Every structure is written in structure tokens, then in C-alpha cells.
C-alpha positions as CSV (number, residue, x, y, z in Angstrom):
1,X,291.1,86.3,300.5
2,X,293.9,87.7,301.9
3,X,293.3,88.1,305.6
4,X,294.1,91.4,307.4
5,X,296.5,91.4,310.2
6,X,295.2,91.2,313.2
7,X,295.5,94.4,315.5
8,X,296.7,94.3,318.9
9,X,296.6,98.0,321.0
10,X,299.3,98.9,322.6
11,X,299.2,100.2,326.1
12,X,298.9,104.3,326.5
13,X,299.2,105.6,329.6
14,X,297.3,109.2,330.0
15,X,297.8,111.7,332.6
16,X,295.8,114.7,333.0
17,X,297.5,117.7,334.1
18,X,296.4,120.8,335.6
19,X,297.3,123.7,336.5
20,X,297.4,122.3,340.5
21,X,299.3,119.0,339.6
22,X,301.3,120.6,337.2
23,X,304.6,120.0,338.9
24,X,303.6,116.7,341.0
25,X,303.3,115.5,337.6
26,X,306.7,116.6,336.1
27,X,308.6,115.6,339.5
28,X,306.7,111.9,339.0
29,X,308.4,112.5,335.3
30,X,312.0,113.4,335.8
31,X,312.2,110.7,338.7
32,X,311.1,107.6,336.7
33,X,313.7,109.1,334.3
34,X,311.0,110.0,331.5
35,X,311.8,112.8,329.3
36,X,309.1,116.0,329.9
37,X,307.0,116.5,326.9
38,X,303.3,117.3,327.0
39,X,300.9,116.9,324.4
40,X,298.0,118.7,324.9
41,X,294.2,119.0,323.4
42,X,291.4,121.6,324.2
43,X,288.1,120.1,325.1
44,X,286.8,120.4,321.3
45,X,290.1,118.6,320.1
46,X,289.5,115.8,322.8
47,X,286.3,115.3,321.6
48,X,286.9,114.8,317.4
49,X,290.2,112.8,318.3
50,X,287.3,110.8,319.6
51,X,284.8,110.9,317.0
52,X,287.3,110.3,314.0
53,X,288.2,107.2,316.6
54,X,284.5,106.4,316.2
55,X,284.6,107.0,312.4
56,X,287.6,105.1,311.7
57,X,286.2,101.9,313.5
58,X,282.9,102.4,311.3
59,X,284.8,102.3,307.8
60,X,287.0,99.4,309.0
61,X,283.1,97.4,310.3
62,X,281.6,98.7,306.8
63,X,285.0,97.6,304.2
64,X,284.8,94.1,306.4
65,X,281.2,94.3,305.7
66,X,281.7,94.3,301.3
67,X,284.8,92.1,301.6
68,X,282.7,89.5,303.4
69,X,279.4,89.7,300.4
70,X,282.2,89.3,297.6
71,X,283.8,86.5,298.8
72,X,280.1,84.9,299.6
73,X,278.9,86.7,295.7
74,X,282.2,85.0,294.2
75,X,282.2,81.1,296.3
76,X,278.7,80.4,295.0
77,X,278.5,77.8,293.3
């Protein structure tokens, strides 16, 4: 049975931008030579994103269990 690729996560840097620190964050990005781009989520959007990731992890774990069961079934003597 072919093996799946190994997952290696990439570093993700999160910044919390508020009305109180927006100029400081923009200045820092500009000083680093980074483009000033903001991707924003509402509180509900953030919750949905984390729940979606949890659902994906659960699905992958279920699929792995199914694959193991098939492998064990077909490898029986």
C-alpha cells in the first residue's frame, strides 16, 4: 500500500491588529520591507476556521483508521 506524504507545517506569524496598535504594526511591516496587507477574520470566522481544521484532522484520523483496517484485512494469512 502506498504511504501518504508526511506533513511538515510551515511557520505562520500571527499579528493582532487593533485600533490602538494599527499604526505601530504598519510601521513595523514597512521597516521590515514587508508589504502592508491584512487578512482579517471576525470572531465567528476565527471560530469556524479552527472548527474546520479540527474537522479535517478528525477526517484524516478516520481515513487512517480505515486504511489500517483494510491493510490488516488483506494481510491476513
